[in-house]
N, C-alpha and C positions, 0 to 999 in steps of 0.2 A: 103424223101423216107419213105413210110409207109410199115410197116411189115404186112403181111396178118396173121391174127390170125385164126388158125385152131381150130375149136371147138373140145373139148375132146370127145372121144367116151364114151358111157355110161359106159362100163365096166372099162375103165381107170379112169373115174370119181369116180366110186364106190370103186375102189382099193385105190385111193388117199384119199377118205373120210374115209375108214376103217383104213388106216395107220395113218391118223391124229388122229382119235379117240383112237387108240391103243397107240400112242405116248403120247397123253394127259393123258391117264389113267396111263401109266408107270411113267410119270413125277409126277402125283399126289401121286402115291404110294411111289415114292422115297422121296418126300417132307415129307409125313407122317412118313416114316421111320426115316428121319433125325430129325424130331421133337421128336419122341419117344426116339431115342438115346440121344438127347440133354437133354431131361427131366430126363433120367436115370443118366446122367453124371454130371450135374451141381448141385450146392448146392442151393436148392429151399428154400426161406425164410419160416419160420413156418406158416405165414398167407396165403401162397399159396400152402401148402401141399395138400390140397383137390383139387387143380386145377393145377397140375404139367404141363400138356400139354399146357394149356393156358399161363402159365408163360414161358415155353420153346418157344412158338411161339413169345411172346413179346421179349424174350431174343434174338431171331434170327431176330427180326425186322419185323416179319410177322403180328403182331397184335399190336394195340395200346390199352393200358390199362388206 
């Protein structure tokens, strides 16, 4: 039994595309906020003081150093 696939109307497609973009931007903002809060809270070694955000990303497992 095959399901018939109804093509999306152009306006619905544009709404889904905009929602996807806004959701992605919100997620990126939330991740950057998490990294900034982590950098402020953890004890960063002296050799990483000049790159606190990079150290926080590595601490969270988001970057390999």
